[in-house]
All heavy atoms as an XYZ file, in Angstrom:
786
protein
N      25.952     -8.333     12.912
C      24.849     -7.432     12.658
C      24.461     -7.524     11.180
O      25.304     -7.494     10.305
C      25.248     -6.003     13.027
C      24.140     -5.021     12.880
S      24.681     -3.444     13.570
C      23.321     -2.472     13.101
N      23.181     -7.630     10.927
C      22.724     -7.763      9.556
C      22.573     -6.394      8.895
O      22.288     -5.397      9.549
C      21.373     -8.491      9.496
O      20.415     -7.745     10.226
C      21.485     -9.899     10.044
N      22.760     -6.414      7.598
C      22.634     -5.194      6.803
C      21.155     -4.882      6.575
O      20.375     -5.768      6.264
C      23.334     -5.403      5.459
C      23.357     -4.210      4.570
C      24.573     -3.352      4.817
O      25.496     -3.764      5.487
N      24.565     -2.157      4.269
N      20.774     -3.626      6.713
C      19.404     -3.213      6.428
C      19.200     -3.102      4.925
O      20.116     -2.771      4.185
C      19.091     -1.870      7.087
C      19.016     -1.945      8.590
C      18.609     -0.613      9.156
C      18.542     -0.680     10.662
N      18.103      0.589     11.231
N      17.977     -3.384      4.495
C      17.634     -3.304      3.086
C      17.377     -1.845      2.722
O      16.572     -1.174      3.359
C      16.381     -4.146      2.791
C      16.642     -5.622      3.133
C      15.943     -3.982      1.340
C      15.394     -6.464      3.176
N      18.067     -1.381      1.708
C      17.845     -0.030      1.205
C      16.834     -0.115      0.072
O      17.015     -0.881     -0.875
C      19.151      0.592      0.692
O      20.091      0.632      1.769
C      18.923      1.996      0.163
N      15.772      0.644      0.185
C      14.745      0.657     -0.840
C      15.186      1.612     -1.940
O      15.505      2.763     -1.685
C      13.392      1.112     -0.258
C      12.991      0.188      0.883
C      12.323      1.142     -1.348
C      11.875      0.740      1.735
N      15.220      1.104     -3.162
C      15.548      1.934     -4.313
C      14.270      2.618     -4.763
O      13.275      1.950     -5.051
C      16.118      1.074     -5.452
O      17.195      0.302     -4.954
C      16.593      1.946     -6.599
N      14.285      3.940     -4.766
C      13.076      4.719     -5.076
C      13.026      5.150     -6.518
O      14.029      5.534     -7.102
C      13.001      5.945     -4.165
C      12.871      5.569     -2.741
C      13.868      5.551     -1.802
C      11.692      5.130     -2.065
N      13.372      5.127     -0.606
C      12.041      4.865     -0.720
C      10.376      4.932     -2.457
C      11.131      4.421      0.212
C       9.461      4.495     -1.518
C       9.839      4.243     -0.202
N      11.846      5.100     -7.087
C      11.592      5.611     -8.424
C      10.868      6.945     -8.264
O       9.675      6.975     -7.977
C      10.725      4.623     -9.207
C      10.362      5.109    -10.599
O      10.749      6.246    -10.958
O       9.697      4.365    -11.318
N      11.574      8.066     -8.406
C      10.951      9.372     -8.165
C       9.823      9.695     -9.142
O       8.901     10.422     -8.807
C      12.106     10.359     -8.308
C      13.181      9.643     -9.026
C      12.972      8.178     -8.791
N       9.883      9.124    -10.321
C       8.835      9.393    -11.314
C       7.490      8.836    -10.849
O       6.457      9.460    -11.024
C       9.234      8.783    -12.648
C       8.232      9.031    -13.745
C       8.784      8.582    -15.083
N       7.725      8.598    -16.068
C       7.500      7.631    -16.928
N       8.276      6.566    -16.945
N       6.513      7.720    -17.779
N       7.511      7.639    -10.276
C       6.277      7.000     -9.829
C       6.063      7.111     -8.317
O       5.051      6.637     -7.807
C       6.276      5.526    -10.238
C       6.269      5.342    -11.711
N       7.398      4.967    -12.417
C       5.292      5.504    -12.634
C       7.108      4.894    -13.700
N       5.839      5.224    -13.864
N       7.010      7.712     -7.615
C       6.939      7.867     -6.156
C       6.657      6.524     -5.481
O       5.732      6.391     -4.667
C       5.887      8.894     -5.775
S       6.245     10.546     -6.371
N       7.461      5.536     -5.828
C       7.284      4.186     -5.294
C       8.626      3.460     -5.342
O       9.617      3.995     -5.835
C       6.247      3.436     -6.108
N       8.618      2.237     -4.827
C       9.808      1.399     -4.928
C      10.121      1.186     -6.413
O       9.212      1.105     -7.241
C       9.575      0.065     -4.238
N      11.394      1.086     -6.722
C      11.819      1.050     -8.121
C      11.454     -0.247     -8.835
O      11.271     -0.247    -10.048
C      13.321      1.288     -8.223
N      11.339     -1.342     -8.082
C      11.028     -2.619     -8.731
C       9.789     -3.244     -8.106
O       9.453     -2.978     -6.947
C      12.199     -3.613     -8.597
O      12.367     -3.951     -7.222
C      13.494     -3.043     -9.167
N       9.137     -4.102     -8.886
C       7.972     -4.825     -8.370
C       8.380     -5.728     -7.212
O       7.621     -5.887     -6.261
C       7.335     -5.666     -9.476
C       6.654     -4.860    -10.558
C       5.942     -5.759    -11.547
C       6.981     -6.423    -12.432
N       6.395     -7.209    -13.529
N       9.572     -6.299     -7.299
C      10.050     -7.196     -6.246
C      10.231     -6.454     -4.916
O       9.850     -6.968     -3.867
C      11.369     -7.871     -6.660
C      11.236     -8.816     -7.831
C      11.194     -8.140     -9.205
O      11.510     -6.938     -9.309
O      10.811     -8.827    -10.165
N      10.807     -5.252     -4.982
C      10.969     -4.460     -3.759
C       9.617     -4.056     -3.198
O       9.404     -4.123     -1.994
C      11.816     -3.216     -4.015
C      13.280     -3.455     -3.864
C      14.048     -2.145     -3.762
O      13.573     -1.073     -4.153
N      15.251     -2.253     -3.244
N       8.715     -3.619     -4.063
C       7.386     -3.226     -3.606
C       6.691     -4.410     -2.950
O       6.115     -4.280     -1.867
C       6.545     -2.689     -4.766
C       5.120     -2.455     -4.377
N       4.718     -1.332     -3.688
C       4.022     -3.224     -4.540
C       3.416     -1.419     -3.446
N       2.969     -2.564     -3.965
N       6.750     -5.554     -3.579
C       6.092     -6.753     -3.064
C       6.669     -7.163     -1.705
O       5.920     -7.481     -0.769
C       6.239     -7.891     -4.070
O       5.620     -9.050     -3.584
N       7.978     -7.169     -1.590
C       8.620     -7.545     -0.328
C       8.257     -6.558      0.776
O       7.930     -6.962      1.904
C      10.137     -7.616     -0.501
N       8.305     -5.271      0.464
C       7.970     -4.247      1.458
C       6.501     -4.355      1.852
O       6.168     -4.303      3.045
C       8.294     -2.851      0.922
C       8.032     -1.686      1.866
C       8.829     -1.825      3.155
C       8.366     -0.365      1.180
N       5.615     -4.535      0.887
C       4.182     -4.651      1.178
C       3.904     -5.870      2.055
O       3.100     -5.804      2.983
C       3.390     -4.731     -0.117
N       4.576     -6.982      1.779
C       4.411     -8.187      2.593
C       4.877     -7.940      4.018
O       4.193     -8.312      4.980
C       5.191     -9.359      1.964
O       4.655     -9.602      0.660
C       5.092    -10.610      2.816
N       6.028     -7.310      4.168
C       6.551     -7.028      5.507
C       5.674     -6.031      6.257
O       5.443     -6.182      7.454
C       7.992     -6.516      5.429
C       8.969     -7.607      5.003
O       8.606     -8.805      5.094
O      10.076     -7.262      4.571
N       5.175     -5.029      5.557
C       4.272     -4.056      6.178
C       3.023     -4.782      6.675
O       2.579     -4.577      7.805
C       3.893     -2.925      5.192
C       2.705     -2.120      5.699
C       5.083     -1.998      4.959
N       2.464     -5.657      5.849
C       1.278     -6.409      6.250
C       1.516     -7.252      7.488
O       0.676     -7.306      8.393
N       2.663     -7.891      7.550
C       3.004     -8.711      8.713
C       3.097     -7.874      9.982
O       2.578     -8.259     11.035
C       4.333     -9.426      8.446
O       4.711    -10.183      9.550
N       3.747     -6.737      9.887
C       3.882     -5.851     11.056
C       2.517     -5.291     11.466
O       2.194     -5.234     12.653
C       4.899     -4.716     10.769
C       4.908     -3.685     11.879
C       6.295     -5.290     10.570
N       1.708     -4.915     10.493
C       0.365     -4.392     10.776
C      -0.443     -5.426     11.554
O      -1.075     -5.133     12.560
C      -0.366     -4.014      9.459
C       0.306     -2.842      8.764
C      -1.849     -3.763      9.693
C       0.051     -1.487      9.346
N      -0.440     -6.670     11.065
C      -1.218     -7.725     11.724
C      -0.731     -7.983     13.144
O      -1.504     -8.385     14.005
C      -1.177     -9.010     10.894
C      -1.981     -8.894      9.609
C      -2.070    -10.207      8.855
N      -0.792    -10.750      8.434
C      -0.140    -10.388      7.338
N      -0.649     -9.455      6.536
N       1.014    -10.943      7.022
N       0.541     -7.750     13.410
C       1.108     -8.010     14.736
C       0.958     -6.845     15.709
O       0.953     -7.056     16.915
C       2.601     -8.329     14.613
O       2.793     -9.473     13.838
N       0.881     -5.623     15.192
C       0.991     -4.460     16.072
C      -0.198     -3.501     16.071
O      -0.204     -2.545     16.844
C       2.254     -3.666     15.724
C       3.501     -4.391     16.086
N       4.061     -5.351     15.275
C       4.281     -4.329     17.180
C       5.144     -5.833     15.859
N       5.294     -5.233     17.012
N      -1.177     -3.722     15.215
C      -2.286     -2.769     15.133
C      -3.582     -3.386     15.641
O      -4.066     -4.364     15.072
C      -2.473     -2.292     13.694
S      -1.081     -1.352     13.081
N      -4.154     -2.807     16.683
C      -5.416     -3.315     17.198
C      -6.558     -3.072     16.211
O      -6.576     -2.078     15.493
C      -5.651     -2.520     18.480
C      -4.518     -1.582     18.630
C      -3.637     -1.689     17.433
N      -7.503     -3.981     16.188
C      -8.616     -3.883     15.248
C      -9.692     -2.897     15.673
O     -10.597     -2.612     14.898
C      -9.261     -5.259     15.060
C      -8.445     -6.234     14.250
C      -9.125     -7.588     14.227
C      -8.237     -5.722     12.845
N      -9.607     -2.388     16.875
C     -10.683     -1.497     17.338
C     -10.707     -0.163     16.595
O     -11.674      0.568     16.679
C     -10.588     -1.282     18.840
C      -9.394     -0.460     19.278
C      -9.429     -0.233     20.782
N      -8.288      0.492     21.219
C      -7.273     -0.031     21.881
N      -7.270     -1.296     22.185
N      -6.266      0.717     22.247
N      -9.658      0.137     15.859
C      -9.607      1.387     15.104
C     -10.238      1.172     13.740
O     -10.036      0.155     13.096
C      -8.168      1.874     14.982
C      -7.558      2.073     16.317
C      -6.657      1.248     16.923
C      -7.836      3.107     17.248
N      -6.346      1.721     18.174
C      -7.065      2.867     18.399
C      -8.654      4.222     17.227
C      -7.093      3.702     19.503
C      -8.686      5.054     18.330
C      -7.908      4.787     19.446
N     -11.002      2.144     13.309
C     -11.753      2.022     12.061
C     -10.846      2.039     10.834
O     -11.083      1.330      9.858
C     -12.778      3.149     11.967
C     -13.649      3.075     10.759
C     -14.707      4.143     10.750
C     -15.551      3.987      9.508
N     -16.771      4.733      9.582
N      -9.807      2.862     10.862
C      -8.931      2.991      9.703
C      -7.520      3.344     10.157
O      -7.295      3.696     11.319
C      -9.448      4.080      8.759
O      -9.313      5.351      9.358
N      -6.583      3.263      9.227
C      -5.198      3.631      9.516
C      -5.126      5.084      9.970
O      -4.377      5.427     10.859
C      -4.346      3.408      8.267
C      -2.924      3.827      8.427
C      -2.348      4.945      7.913
C      -1.904      3.139      9.156
N      -1.029      5.001      8.271
C      -0.723      3.907      9.029
C      -1.865      1.968      9.895
C       0.471      3.516      9.611
C      -0.664      1.585     10.474
C       0.486      2.357     10.338
N      -5.945      5.926      9.374
C      -5.940      7.356      9.693
C      -6.292      7.606     11.158
O      -5.801      8.559     11.755
C      -6.926      8.078      8.788
C      -6.851      9.587      8.877
C      -7.795     10.269      7.917
N      -7.692      9.676      6.591
C      -8.716      9.488      5.773
N      -9.924      9.846      6.115
N      -8.540      8.941      4.591
N      -7.153      6.763     11.735
C      -7.598      6.983     13.112
C      -6.709      6.305     14.165
O      -6.919      6.525     15.347
C      -9.054      6.503     13.303
O      -9.129      5.110     13.026
C     -10.007      7.269     12.398
N      -5.748      5.516     13.720
C      -4.820      4.885     14.670
C      -4.001      5.952     15.392
O      -3.620      6.960     14.779
C      -3.841      3.969     13.943
C      -4.275      2.549     13.675
C      -3.338      1.894     12.678
C      -4.326      1.754     14.946
N      -3.711      5.748     16.654
C      -2.852      6.709     17.363
C      -1.456      6.768     16.732
O      -0.959      5.762     16.211
C      -2.763      6.135     18.780
C      -3.846      5.124     18.883
C      -4.158      4.659     17.505
N      -0.846      7.920     16.794
C       0.479      8.111     16.208
C       1.503      7.166     16.835
O       2.411      6.697     16.162
C       0.933      9.569     16.351
C       2.215      9.886     15.601
C       2.096      9.637     14.106
O       1.120     10.015     13.472
N       3.092      8.983     13.527
N       1.335      6.834     18.110
C       2.279      5.921     18.780
C       2.262      4.548     18.097
O       3.298      3.906     17.969
C       1.937      5.739     20.259
C       1.898      7.002     21.080
C       0.538      7.694     21.010
O      -0.500      7.064     21.292
O       0.525      8.886     20.661
N       1.083      4.105     17.677
C       0.972      2.811     17.005
C       1.631      2.865     15.635
O       2.351      1.947     15.246
C      -0.507      2.395     16.872
O      -1.106      2.397     18.169
C      -0.643      1.027     16.249
N       1.416      3.949     14.928
C       2.051      4.116     13.617
C       3.568      4.162     13.761
O       4.293      3.568     12.959
C       1.553      5.390     12.940
C       0.083      5.339     12.570
C      -0.363      6.659     11.983
C      -1.842      6.660     11.685
N      -2.304      7.926     11.127
N       4.041      4.854     14.793
C       5.482      4.924     15.043
C       6.039      3.540     15.368
O       7.156      3.203     14.962
C       5.785      5.894     16.180
C       5.511      7.348     15.810
O       5.393      7.657     14.605
O       5.396      8.173     16.747
N       5.263      2.721     16.098
C       5.701      1.363     16.429
C       5.835      0.519     15.160
O       6.765     -0.290     15.045
C       4.727      0.716     17.410
N       4.926      0.707     14.220
C       5.004     -0.019     12.948
C       6.283      0.375     12.208
O       7.032     -0.483     11.734
C       3.750      0.246     12.084
C       3.942     -0.249     10.657
C       2.519     -0.390     12.712
N       6.550      1.668     12.123
C       7.771      2.133     11.449
C       9.021      1.639     12.166
O      10.012      1.280     11.527
C       7.784      3.656     11.347
C       6.788      4.257     10.360
C       6.843      5.773     10.417
C       7.044      3.762      8.947
N       8.973      1.606     13.487
C      10.108      1.115     14.262
C      10.392     -0.352     13.918
O      11.539     -0.740     13.706
C       9.840      1.287     15.757
C      10.923      0.708     16.625
C      12.143      1.360     16.767
C      10.738     -0.508     17.282
C      13.156      0.822     17.549
C      11.732     -1.046     18.070
C      12.938     -0.383     18.198
O      13.935     -0.917     18.962
N       9.344     -1.170     13.853
C       9.517     -2.579     13.507
C      10.072     -2.729     12.091
O      10.943     -3.564     11.847
C       8.195     -3.341     13.642
C       7.748     -3.533     15.068
C       8.743     -4.307     15.914
O       9.291     -5.317     15.421
O       8.979     -3.908     17.067
N       9.575     -1.927     11.161
C      10.085     -1.988      9.791
C      11.543     -1.530      9.715
O      12.313     -2.024      8.884
C       9.226     -1.126      8.864
C       7.827     -1.653      8.567
C       7.018     -0.594      7.821
C       7.884     -2.945      7.779
N      11.924     -0.617     10.593
C      13.290     -0.082     10.560
C      14.339     -1.107     10.972
O      15.526     -0.897     10.757
C      13.399      1.170     11.435
O      13.368      0.826     12.802
N      13.908     -2.243     11.548
C      14.858     -3.310     11.864
C      15.396     -3.957     10.589
O      16.505     -4.482     10.580
C      14.209     -4.397     12.728
C      13.858     -3.950     14.106
N      14.774     -3.410     14.979
C      12.675     -3.961     14.765
C      14.177     -3.115     16.113
N      12.904     -3.432     16.007
N      14.610     -3.926      9.523
C      14.989     -4.592      8.283
C      15.236     -3.637      7.120
O      15.938     -3.991      6.180
C      13.907     -5.596      7.872
C      13.652     -6.623      8.904
N      14.489     -7.681      9.137
C      12.655     -6.733      9.810
C      14.033     -8.410     10.129
N      12.915     -7.860     10.568
N      14.627     -2.462      7.185
C      14.730     -1.510      6.077
C      15.379     -0.218      6.550
O      15.152      0.229      7.671
C      13.339     -1.181      5.505
C      12.684     -2.358      4.837
C      11.834     -3.196      5.539
C      12.937     -2.642      3.502
C      11.241     -4.292      4.931
C      12.350     -3.731      2.877
C      11.510     -4.547      3.599
O      10.933     -5.628      2.995
N      16.139      0.394      5.653
C      16.737      1.699      5.925
C      15.669      2.757      5.679
O      15.334      3.054      4.535
C      17.950      1.921      5.008
C      18.651      3.234      5.248
C      19.102      3.399      6.687
O      19.835      2.540      7.191
O      18.693      4.415      7.291
N      15.108      3.286      6.761
C      14.016      4.248      6.656
C      14.407      5.652      7.087
O      13.563      6.545      7.113
C      12.807      3.776      7.476
C      12.184      2.443      7.064
C      11.037      2.083      7.994
C      11.713      2.492      5.626
N      15.667      5.845      7.428
C      16.094      7.194      7.800
C      16.318      8.018      6.535
O      16.548      7.486      5.449
C      17.376      7.137      8.636
O      18.407      6.527      7.904
N      16.196      9.297      6.675
C      16.412     10.242      5.578
C      15.433     10.081      4.415
O      15.796     10.291      3.263
C      17.854     10.158      5.053
C      18.859     10.446      6.133
O      18.657     11.327      6.963
N      19.939      9.689      6.150
N      14.200      9.699      4.711
C      13.187      9.611      3.660
C      12.570     10.987      3.436
O      12.324     11.716      4.385
C      12.075      8.624      4.050
C      12.481      7.180      4.267
C      11.253      6.354      4.646
C      13.152      6.594      3.042
N      12.313     11.318      2.180
C      11.660     12.593      1.907
C      10.147     12.433      2.073
O       9.643     11.346      2.346
C      12.048     13.150      0.536
C      11.544     12.317     -0.638
O      10.528     11.604     -0.499
O      12.169     12.402     -1.715
N       9.404     13.500      1.886
C       7.962     13.466      2.140
C       7.233     12.516      1.182
O       6.270     11.849      1.582
C       7.361     14.870      2.058
O       7.543     15.410      0.767
N       7.668     12.416     -0.073
C       7.042     11.490     -1.021
C       7.265     10.042     -0.606
O       6.366      9.212     -0.730
C       7.569     11.709     -2.441
C       7.075     12.987     -3.056
O       6.005     13.479     -2.701
N       7.851     13.537     -3.967
N       8.454      9.740     -0.135
C       8.762      8.384      0.301
C       7.976      8.027      1.560
O       7.453      6.915      1.674
C      10.268      8.240      0.536
C      11.062      8.353     -0.748
C      12.541      8.592     -0.514
O      12.949      9.083      0.539
N      13.352      8.246     -1.495
N       7.852      8.972      2.483
C       7.058      8.719      3.692
C       5.584      8.538      3.340
O       4.891      7.700      3.924
C       7.224      9.850      4.713
C       8.511      9.774      5.501
S       8.777      8.199      6.337
C       7.405      8.136      7.458
N       5.101      9.295      2.369
C       3.715      9.145      1.925
C       3.497      7.765      1.312
O       2.469      7.126      1.537
C       3.360     10.239      0.920
C       1.914     10.201      0.488
C       1.550     11.328     -0.461
O       2.309     12.319     -0.562
O       0.504     11.206     -1.104
N       4.468      7.284      0.549
C       4.404      5.943     -0.045
C       4.310      4.875      1.054
O       3.463      3.983      0.997
C       5.635      5.722     -0.929
C       5.835      4.302     -1.390
C       5.018      3.753     -2.381
C       6.841      3.510     -0.858
C       5.213      2.453     -2.822
C       7.041      2.217     -1.292
C       6.223      1.689     -2.278
O       6.414      0.404     -2.698
N       5.162      4.975      2.053
C       5.141      4.020      3.178
C       3.802      4.117      3.907
O       3.186      3.100      4.242
C       6.310      4.289      4.155
C       7.657      4.152      3.461
C       6.205      3.401      5.392
C       8.166      2.764      3.266
N       3.343      5.322      4.166
C       2.068      5.523      4.853
C       0.902      4.939      4.046
O       0.011      4.299      4.609
C       1.847      7.009      5.126
C       0.694      7.242      6.055
O       0.661      6.710      7.166
N      -0.275      8.017      5.617
N       0.911      5.139      2.732
C      -0.136      4.580      1.874
C      -0.109      3.052      1.890
O      -1.163      2.410      1.897
C       0.001      5.082      0.437
C      -0.380      6.544      0.275
O      -0.979      7.127      1.212
O      -0.072      7.121     -0.795
N       1.097      2.481      1.900
C       1.214      1.029      1.997
C       0.625      0.525      3.320
O      -0.115     -0.468      3.341
C       2.689      0.613      1.937
C       3.221      0.063      0.637
C       4.714     -0.222      0.757
C       2.484     -1.161      0.192
N       0.958      1.212      4.400
C       0.427      0.829      5.712
C      -1.096      0.930      5.724
O      -1.788      0.027      6.215
C       1.017      1.708      6.815
S       2.766      1.417      7.125
N      -1.607      1.996      5.179
C      -3.043      2.202      5.143
C      -3.740      1.097      4.348
O      -4.749      0.530      4.791
C      -3.355      3.568      4.527
O      -4.742      3.751      4.414
N      -3.216      0.773      3.184
C      -3.857     -0.248      2.355
C      -3.760     -1.624      2.987
O      -4.717     -2.407      2.927
C      -3.266     -0.249      0.944
O      -1.933     -0.681      0.945
N      -2.657     -1.937      3.642
C      -2.515     -3.241      4.305
C      -3.439     -3.344      5.516
O      -4.019     -4.384      5.767
C      -1.069     -3.500      4.715
C      -0.140     -3.668      3.554
C      -0.549     -4.856      2.689
N       0.175     -4.851      1.461
C      -0.372     -4.737      0.255
N      -1.662     -4.630      0.113
N       0.363     -4.729     -0.824
N      -3.588     -2.260      6.259
C      -4.496     -2.259      7.407
C      -5.934     -2.467      6.925
O      -6.671     -3.295      7.465
C      -4.370     -0.946      8.184
C      -5.213     -0.893      9.427
C      -4.792     -1.525     10.581
C      -6.417     -0.211      9.446
C      -5.569     -1.488     11.734
C      -7.195     -0.166     10.593
C      -6.763     -0.805     11.742
N      -6.326     -1.748      5.880
C      -7.674     -1.862      5.327
C      -7.916     -3.272      4.788
O      -8.978     -3.862      5.017
C      -7.882     -0.824      4.211
O      -7.663      0.480      4.748
C      -9.268     -0.912      3.608
N      -6.930     -3.822      4.087
C      -7.071     -5.168      3.528
C      -7.211     -6.207      4.637
O      -8.017     -7.135      4.537
C      -5.879     -5.504      2.632
C      -6.019     -6.835      1.917
C      -7.198     -6.849      0.967
O      -7.325     -5.957      0.137
N      -8.052     -7.853      1.071
N      -6.428     -6.062      5.690
C      -6.477     -6.997      6.812
C      -7.854     -6.989      7.460
O      -8.456     -8.030      7.715
C      -5.384     -6.648      7.817
C      -5.334     -7.501      9.033
C      -5.392     -8.869      9.091
C      -5.203     -7.059     10.374
N      -5.295     -9.291     10.388
C      -5.175     -8.196     11.205
C      -5.093     -5.809     10.964
C      -5.047     -8.119     12.574
C      -4.955     -5.739     12.329
C      -4.930     -6.884     13.127
N      -8.380     -5.790      7.709
C      -9.723     -5.686      8.306
C     -10.774     -6.282      7.375
O     -11.689     -6.988      7.817
C     -10.054     -4.230      8.634
C      -9.302     -3.731      9.868
C      -9.846     -2.444     10.372
C     -11.208     -2.648     10.938
N     -11.570     -1.870     12.068
N     -10.655     -6.035      6.088
C     -11.601     -6.571      5.114
C     -11.551     -8.103      5.078
O     -12.594     -8.768      5.067
C     -11.299     -6.004      3.729
O     -12.106     -6.602      2.752
N     -10.348     -8.643      5.068
C     -10.190    -10.098      5.051
C     -10.827    -10.737      6.285
O     -11.501    -11.762      6.185
C      -8.716    -10.491      4.978
C      -8.077    -10.161      3.646
O      -8.803     -9.868      2.672
O      -6.820    -10.183      3.577
N     -10.604    -10.132      7.437
C     -11.197    -10.664      8.666
C     -12.716    -10.546      8.648
O     -13.419    -11.462      9.092
C     -10.613     -9.964      9.889
C      -9.173    -10.311     10.223
C      -8.664     -9.440     11.362
C      -9.027    -11.778     10.557
N     -13.215     -9.443      8.129
C     -14.656     -9.255      8.049
C     -15.304    -10.318      7.154
O     -16.345    -10.887      7.486
C     -14.986     -7.856      7.523
C     -16.443     -7.579      7.394
N     -17.250     -7.377      8.479
C     -17.238     -7.507      6.311
C     -18.500     -7.173      8.067
N     -18.510     -7.250      6.747
N     -14.667    -10.612      6.030
C     -15.183    -11.627      5.122
C     -15.141    -13.016      5.761
O     -16.050    -13.826      5.568
C     -14.358    -11.660      3.828
C     -14.582    -10.476      2.933
C     -13.657    -10.549      1.738
C     -13.673     -9.274      0.947
N     -12.655     -9.269     -0.121
N     -14.081    -13.281      6.514
C     -13.916    -14.600      7.127
C     -14.895    -14.831      8.279
O     -15.428    -15.916      8.432
C     -12.478    -14.778      7.601
C     -12.200    -16.133      8.160
N     -12.064    -17.246      7.357
C     -12.039    -16.571      9.429
C     -11.827    -18.299      8.112
N     -11.810    -17.914      9.371
N     -15.098    -13.803      9.089
C     -15.951    -13.949     10.270
C     -17.268    -13.275     10.036
O     -18.159    -13.216     10.679
C     -15.249    -13.381     11.508
C     -13.999    -14.138     11.849
C     -12.749    -13.626     11.559
C     -14.066    -15.375     12.448
C     -11.584    -14.317     11.874
C     -12.914    -16.084     12.763
C     -11.687    -15.539     12.469
O     -10.560    -16.239     12.780
C-alpha cells in the first residue's frame, strides 16, 4: 500500500506551504477535473455536489484530505474552481 501525500499547510497564506506542493496538487486537481467533470456545467459552483465529491474522492487516493479545516477545504475548492474554469477556457480557445 502506498503512502498518501500529506499537504503541508501555511496558515498565514491559507495555502500549501511550498510552491512545489501547490504545483503538484494543482496539476493533479486539473487531471481529475478533466477526467470527472462534464462540460455541460457553466462553472464549478453549478456542478452537482456528487461530482465535486467524486473529485475529492479521486484526490484522496493520493493525498491525505481527512481532517481538513474550513480554510484548507476552501483552498482545495478554489483550486478545483480555477482548474475547471481554465479547462473550459482552454477548450473554448481551441475549438
